[in-house]
N, C-alpha and C positions, 0 to 999 in steps of 0.2 A: 495301690502302687506306696508305695514308701519312698518318700521325699527323703534322699537321706542328706540333700542341703541344707532344708529347711531344718532336719533334726539337728546338723551338724550349727546352723546360724544358733539356734534356741541353746544349747549345751553352751556353747562358747558366750554369749550373753548373761547367761547364767552365770556359767562359773567364774569370769569375770567381775560379776559384781558381788560374788561372796568374796574376791578378793580384795575389792575397793573398802566391802565392812571391814574385812581381818584389816587391813591399812589404818583405815577412820578407827577403829579399837585401838590399836596398837599407838598409833601415835596423837591421837587426842586433836583437841581444838584450839590450842594456844598457838600453834603458826599458820594459819591458814592458809598462807599461802606454798609454803611450803609441803602443807597437806594434799594440795590442789595437783602442785606439781607433780608429786609421788605416783598418789595414784594415779592419773590420768597417763602418767610413763611405766609403771609396772602393767596399768591393763592392758596397754597398746603393745608390751613386750611379750605376757602371754597369750593374747589373741595371734600374733604375727605369728609367733613360736607353734600354735598348732596348728595353725595355716599354713606353715610350709611342714610339717609333718602329715598333715591330712589331707592337703589340695596341693601338692608343690608345687604345679605346672600352672598354678591362676597368680593375678597378677593380685595388690593389694594396694585401695587408698586408704589411707590411714590421717586422722588429722593429724594426730600426734609424729608422724614420718619427717624425715627431713627432705624438705622441698615439695611437700604434698599441696600447697598452694602457686609452686611456680611452672607453669606450661610447658618450661623447657623440658620439666620430669620426667615428662606426661607420656612419650613416645612409648614406652613398652605396653604401660595399661592400655592405649589404645591400639596397638597390634592387637591385645589379648581376645579373647573369646569370655571370657570371666575374669570378671575382678569384682574381691571382694572389696565393699564401702563401707568404714569402720568409722564409730566416735567411741573410741575407749569411756570416755565419761562425758557425757552431754550433762550442762548444768554444774561446772566447777564450783561455782559462787555458792550455789542449794547445796553440795557435797560437804564443803567446807565449815557450813554452819548448822551448830547443834539441833537438831531435832528436824530438820526439812527431809522429807523422801523424797521432793519432786526435782530427784535428778535421777541420769538413765545410763544403760550400756547401751551401741547400736552396732549392730553386725547385719549387712545386707550382701548380697548375691547378684552381681548386674550380667547377664550373658545372652550370646547372640544363637546360645543355642536353641533350637526347637521347643518348646513345653511341653512337659508330659504330662500337664490337668488336662481334665475334661474340657468339652469347649465351653461349657458355662464360665468355668472360672478362668478359662483362656483371653476370654473376650474383657475380664475384668482387669485382668494384670498385663495383658500384652499391647494393651493401646495406651502405654505410656508416653512411648518412645518413637512413634512408628517411622520419622525419619532415618534417623541413627540404626533400626534394625536389632534394636537392645531391648533388654526387659528387665525389671524388676523377679529375679527368679524366686527369691527365696531373704525371707529376713525375720529379725525377733529385735524385739525392744524389751530389754533387763530393766524392773524399776525394783532394785534390790531391797531400799529400806522399805519397800510395800510389799516385799516378798511376792512380786508378780514378773511373768514373762509372757509376753505374747508375742505371737506367731503369727507369719505369714502362711502356715496351713494349720488353719484351724479346726475345728469341728463344725460339718453343716448349722445354720441358722444364722450366721452371718453377725456385722455388728448390734450388742443391744441399743434398743430404742432410748433416748432421753426422756425427757418430761413432755405430756402430752401435744398434738397440732392446738396452735391458740392461747399456750401457756407466756409469759410474760418473757424477752430475752433477755438474759444476761449475755454480758460478755468479759470474760477474763481477760485482762491486759498483763502486758509484760510489768515485772515489777519494777527495773530500773529505765529503757529509753523506748515508750512506745510511740510510734509512728501519731506525728501530729494529727493525719484524716481518722484515725480511730473513732475519737470521741464525736465527729458528724457522723461517721457511720453508725454508732450506737445510738445515736439521736433521729436517725432516718431511721431505725430498725425499731423504737421505742423498746431501746434497749439500757440495762447496767452494766456499770463496767468493775471487773474483780479481779483482783490480782494474782499471777501462777507464774510458776519456775520454769525448769528448762520446754525446750522444745520437744524434746521425745516426750515428756510427761505429756506437756498439751494434746498432744496427736491420739499417744494412750488415753486420755479420758475422753476422747470424742469414740475411740473405738470401744471401750467398754461402757458405752451411754450415760456418763457424767454430762459432758454438754454433748451442744449438737455441730460444732464446729471450730475450725481454728486458722486465723487470718493472720501472715504474716508478709510485713513487708521490711526493709531496708539495710540487708544482709546475712545470709548464710553461707555456707558452703554443702557439697552433695553429703559429706556425710551427719550431715546435720538432720537432713531429712529422709535420706533412702530407705533405711530401714522400719522406720514409722510408718515411711509411706506405702511401701511392700505389702506390710502388715493389712493399712486400711484398706490398699484396693483392695485385697485379696476378703477382707470384711464385706466389699460390694460399696464402700464409699466413693464418693467424688475426691478425686484427687487434679491438680493442675495450679498453673501461674494465676496470678491474680486478673488475667487478662480472658483467662481459660483456656488456653494453650496448654499441651498436655509438657509436663516434666518431663527433661532428659536429664540422662544421668551417663556419668565416663566422659565425660568432654575435654579437652587439653586447659580449660580454665573451668575450675571445679566451681567456682561462683555460683550459685544459684540464690538470687536474690529475693525471692517472693513466691508465696505460696496459698492455695489455700484447702484444706480438709474438711469436707463437710457431709453431712446427708444428703443425697439427689434431690430429695425436696427441697431443701435450704439454696443450692446449689444458683440458681437463676437468679433469685432474690438478692442474694446475699452479692451475686459478684456483678449485677448490675447497681447496687448500693456504692460498692467501692471505683467502678468506673465512674460515677455520676459524681464523687467525689474526687476523685484524681484527677479527672476532666477540668475542675476548676482550680485545682492548685495541681498537677502534674508532679514538685518537686516533694510533697505530702509523704510520696512512698519511699522516699529516699533516706528519711532518717533511722538512727539507729546503729546498726553494724556490730552488735557481741553476739550476735549469732543467735539472742534468745531474743529478738523482736518480736512482738504478736499479739494478740487477742484471740480469745475464746470464747466461741458464742455457744449459750447454756439457755434451757428454758425453766421458766419459775413459774408454777402454780399462781395461780391468784388472778 
């Protein structure tokens, strides 16, 4: 069965990504702030325009929309059966730095409609938020500077495996403001810390097998993770809050401060290590706040 929503998410993410590359080429890097603002705004305008054309009855939650962070502006989408959750430019800092490719475009669909996927796929994608009756029904992440688009309607086979079991764990941390507990988690896992860019690029690295896990704490919004999580779940990966509870989308307050995305075999040990460290210092998970705080776990042979 063709998933037309998945096709639309894939197309919009890809085309917005091409637009962002064009804007970067036209404007150059001399004025980073102006470049970031122009890219985010024009990508937002394009995606919203296309959604109004192809899905006029659906609601939209976008980072660049006026009032996106205001719970008082959420009434329309809270009553909607279908809500597109969009980050027109994830990783604005990286986008405005010449030579960086770790930025992304996110397009996801949250829906209360019954899933059309086979039962096996439905178990993976439908368990995200049982309490609300909604689910991430489609999603795509474009990594334009890498020439890659990842979709929640993947070919059979699931996510690529990273390096073999028993290899040394590496943790790729936020470039800017990692939470204080990350160093302790790395030590508990016998891991090394390695910096990486935007949230979408980090989760994409888990999906493609470049790394094994991504852990975030300290402040994100629904648009920072909805599309990457939709793709990760469709690929059979684990995704949850730091305490193991489900990720819930399309809420009045779009703040979603923490998450874990990893291979199922790593979930227990990773969640246990995080829980133990936060039990010793509960405030440690509150650092950051720039939407890109986090760590990645990879395995290194040796």
